[in-house]
N, C-alpha and C positions, 0 to 999 in steps of 0.2 A: 602165652597164648592159650586161650580158652579151649574146652573140649570142642565147642561148635565150630570155632574157626579151623581146628587141626582136621575135623572131619570133612569141612569144606574143601580145605586145600588137597586132603588125599583124595578127594573125589575129582577135583579138578586135574589132579597128576594122573589119574586113572585114565579120565577121558582122553587127556593128551597123548598117553601111551597108545590108547586104542586108535586114535587118529594116525599116528606114525605108523601103526602096523597096517592101516588100511592103504596109506600112500606109498608104503616100502615096496609091492611088487612093480608099481608103475615107475617110482623113482629109479629101481634097478634096472629096469628095462631101458630107461632113459640113459643111464650112465653106461649100460652095454652097447646100444645102438647108436647114440648120438655122442655122448661127451668122449668116450674111450677112442673112438674111431677119428674123431676131430683131432684129439691130442696125439693120437699115434701119426696121423697124416702130418701135423706139424714136425714131428719129430723126424719122420722120413724126408721131410723136405730139405734137411740139412745134409742128407748123405746122397751119393750117387751109388745107387743100389738096384739089384734086380730081384730083391728079397730072399735070395738063395744063398749065394757064395760071394757076393760082391756088396761090400760094405766100405765106402770111403768118404770120410768126412769133407765137406765142401763148404761148408758154412752158409752164407748168404749168396752163394754164386748163382742159383737158379732164379732166386729173387731179382738180383741185378740183371742177369740175362733178360728177364720179361720185360724190364722196362729199357732194354738198349737193342733187343733184335727185333725186326719189323714183323717176324710170323706172329707174335703175340700180340701187337697192337692191330695188325690186320685181322686177325681172328676176333678180337674183343670189340674192333669197330663194326665188323660184320654181325656179330652177335646183338649189339646196341640197335642197329639198324633193323635187324629182325625183330628184337623185342618191341620197338617203337611202332612197326607196322603192325604187327599182331595185336598188341594191346589196343591200339587205335581201332583197328577192325572190331576187336571185342565191344569195345564201348560204344561204337556207332550202331552196330547192330543190336547189342544187349540194350541199350537205351531205347531204341525204336520199338523193339519188340516188347520190352516191359512196360512202356508207355501204352501200348495197343493192348497187352494182356491185362492192363489195370482198370480197363474200361468194362462195363457190363455189356456182354452180348452171349447169344446163344451157342453153347459148346465151348466156353472159354476154358473149362478145366481140361478138355481133350486137347486143345491146342498148345495148352502149357505144358502136358505130358509130351506131346510129339517135339516141341521145341527144345525140351531137356535131353532128348535121346543122344545127340551126339557127345555129351558129357559123360552119360552111362556107359558107353562102348570103349573098350580096352583101346590105349593108343597103338598098340601093335595091330589089331584088327584093322582099325581106321586106316592105318599107314598101308596095310596089304590091300584093303579094298581100294583106296585111291591109287595104288600103284597099277591096279589091274585097270581102273577107269581110265588112267592116262597112259597106259600102254601105247607105243606108236603102232604096233601092228594092228591089234585085235581090240583095242580100247573103245569103249563107248563114248568117250569125250571127242575124240577126232570124228567117229561117225556122225554125231549130232551135229558138230560145227559144218562138217562137210556137206549135210543134207540142208542146213540153213544158208549155205553159200558163204561163209564166214572165211573158211580155209578152201584150199584147193587141192592140198595134198597133206598126208599125215604129218603131223608134228611130234618130235620127240620131247615131250613135256619135261620129263625128268632126266634125259640124257643130253640136253642142251644147256649150255652155261647161261645162255640168254633166258631160258624158260624155268629152269629148275628152281632158282630161288623165288620167283613170284609164285609158282606152283606150290612149294613147300610153305610158303607165307599163307595162301589161300586155304590150305587144308588145315593148318594150324588156328586160323581164324574161326573156321567152320566148326572145328573141335572144341575151342574153348569158350566161345561166345555165351552158350548156357550158364556157366557160372557168374558171368557179369549180368546177364539178364535176370537171374534169380535174385541176386544180391540187390540189384536196382529196383526190381519189383517189391522185394519186402520193404525196402526203403520208403518206396511211394505210398504203400499200404500203411505205414507207420505214421505219415503226415494226416493230420487231422483235416477233414474237409471243411470244418469251421473256418480255419485259416484262409482258404480259398473264398468263402463267403465274405468274409471280412474284408480281404483285400479288393474283391468285386463290389462291395457298398462303397468302399473308398474310392472308386473309379479306376482301378488298375485294370489293364486290358490283359490278355492271355500272356503275351510276352513279359510283361512286368511281374504277373504272377509267377511264371516260371523263374525269374531272376531273383525275386524276394521272396518266394514262399518255397517252390521246389528244390532250387539249388541250394539254400540254407538247411533245408530239411535233410537233403541227402547226402551232406558233405561228410559227415562220420563215416556213413556206410561207403561212400565213394573212395575216401581215403584208403580205408581198409582194404577195399576190393582192388584199387590200382596198386597198392604195395604188393598183395599176394600175387596178383595177376602178372606183374612185373618181374618179380623174382623168379616165378614159376617158370615163365618163357624165356627169361635169360639163361636158364641153366637147363633148358630143354634139351634132350638127348633121343629119346626113343622114336619119336614121329620122324625126325631128321635122318636118324641112322638108318632107319628101316627103309625109308623111300629113296635116299640117295646115297647113304654112307659118306656124306660129306662132299661129294662129287656132283657134277663133273670136275675135275680139276679141284679147285678150292672154293667152287661157287656157292657151296652151302656148308662149308666146314667152319662150324661155329666152335666156340671155346670149349664147349663141353665134349664136342667129338674130338678136338684136337688134343684134349687131356687123356681121353681114353685111348686115342692112338699112341699116344707118347707112354701111355703106362703098359698097355697089353700088347701092342705092336712093337714098339721100340724096347720094351722093358727097362725103361728108365722111370721108375717109380718115383724116387726122389724129386726129379723134374715136374711130373706130374702132380705130385702132392704139393709142391710149391706153387703151381699155377691154380691149383684148387683152392687154397688158402686165399690168394689173390682175388679169385672169384667170389668167394665168401665175403670180403672185405668189399668188394665192389657191391654186392648185393645189400650189404649192410647200409653202405652210403646211398644207394639208390632209396632205401626206405627211409632213412634220415632226410634225404633231400624232400622227398614228397611230403614229410611231415612238416618240415619247415615252409614250404611253398602252400601248403594246404592247412597250416594251423589256423585255429579260430583267432580273429583280431581280439 
């Protein structure tokens, strides 16, 4: 090997070592905060344990229970229904607002900031705010609806099995639509206006332009957004727990709340870990399904 090649090889090795040093802190944090907890959770799922003085190996018992007991099925199906309604609401509102904000009009920037506000507030703050708004005694929602003649007496929005689930879904839609709105808006702005002009010259109407220009242009953004939004709200915990705690009864007992109660109320950490692993697999399958359905031809 010539001296020139040796020098080049050493320089490349030096650059590689420098690169490893730069990524080492991030990699270490990923291992400590993501990979290790996941591996430890998988380990716990094989034990009946309270993490203190009880460690009994049970193998795949909790995994089998999840597929044989109706408690798990009921909670997962409720979570799927919750996710479908929330994500659908996000995309309907997000697409309508993104389409409007993509047009040129006076004060557009101000409206973009205003419509982004729900996403900027912490989930706990929003949950407490809407708990106050929906309070059956002094909540402003009942006052407004009574003044409009829609209801004649106060409604316990979060204390009724009939209204708690729709109320929580509505709040989650309001909280999460800005993410979808922003992603779709960025996708709309990335589509060249020349494509619309060419389609118009070819005789395409607005609907045909939407189907053959807008939809294909938004497909990559829509796929990513759909996966992120679905997984995020499938494992939603904070908003629902703060507003209803999973009640009344099991009306809003999503799988995330069920897992939390199993671990920290019943102190059955092994069972909770097993169910958490199953939820992780479900979220992975959701993303794979979306990619299969929305893949490019």
